[in-house]
N, C-alpha and C positions, 0 to 999 in steps of 0.2 A: 283816473287815478287808481293805482294798484291798491288792492284791499289792505295790504300791510302798511302802505303809506296813509291810508284812511284811518287805520287804527292808531297809528302814531299821531296823526293830526288830532283825532278825537281825545286821546290821552293828554296831550299837551294842552289842547284848548280847554279841557276840563280843569286842569290844574291852574292855568293862567286866568280863567274866567272867574275863579273864586267860588267853587262849589260850596265852600263853608259859609258863604254869605247867605245862601238860600235856606240854611237850616238843614239839619241831618234827619229830621223826623217830619212826618206828615201829620196834619190835623184832620185829614180826610178819614172818616170812620167807615166809608163804604168800600173798603178794600177786601180783597178775597184772600183766603188762606190756601187756595188751590193754585199757587204759582209754581212753575217748574223751570229748571234750566233747560232751555230749548236748543242751544248751540254754544260751542266754545271755540273761539278762534285765537290761536297763539300768535302773539305779536312780538316785535323786537323789544318794545319797552314794557308792555303789559299784556295780559290776556284779557280779551273782551268776551263777556258772557251775555248771551241773549236770554231774556226772561219772557215766559209766556203770559205776561200780563203788563198792562200799561195804565194810562190815565183812567180808563173806565174801571179798573180794579183798585184805583187809589194809589198807584205807584207813581211817584213824582221824582223829578231830578233832585239829587242830593240826599235821598233816603238811604238808610242802611238796611240791608236785608241779611238775615241769618239763613244759612244753607244747612239742610238736614238730610241725612241718609239713614234709613232704618231707625229713626227716632233719636239719633245722636247728632249734635251740631258738629259740622266739619269745617265751616268757614263763614266768612262775611263778605258781602258785596256792597259797593257804592254805586248807586244808580247815576249814570252820566247823561242818559237821554231816555225820555219816555214819550211814546206816541200813544195813539188811541188804544191799541191792544197788544203792544209789545214794548220791551224796554231793553236798554243796553247797560251793562254794569262792568265795573272793574273789580277784580279780586283784591280785597284789602287784608284779608287774613285767611289762612288755611292751616288746619291741624297738621302736626308732623305726620309723615308717612301717608298722607291723604292727597287726593286730587279730585276736582269736581268732575262729575259725569252727567251726561244728558239724562234728564229724569229726576235729578236731585230736587228736593222740595225747597222752595224759598219762601220765607215769611218776613214781613216787615219787622224790624227790630223794635221791641217794646221800649218806650221811654219810661224811665223811672224817675220820680221826683224826689 
């Protein structure tokens, strides 16, 4: 399967399978703050972002991640898949005149009650 088709399948499967049903936040407190954008793949429907952390770092499917560069927030990601030490996410928000870059720092979005 071509990579662009795989990205399209992943995006559609994520939307259809009901990511919202799993919750947007993790209760796992063993997560790491040293997550980075490892790769970015432009797709026809959405851009897929690889994150340098996964289940071992507390990153779970359905989590929201904030993305920072030089101390300022530039966007948000929605984790669509998480393996042992890497994750895939979709860009849900990006600041005007910004774009994600390899090396940008990602942190789990803090839930406020």
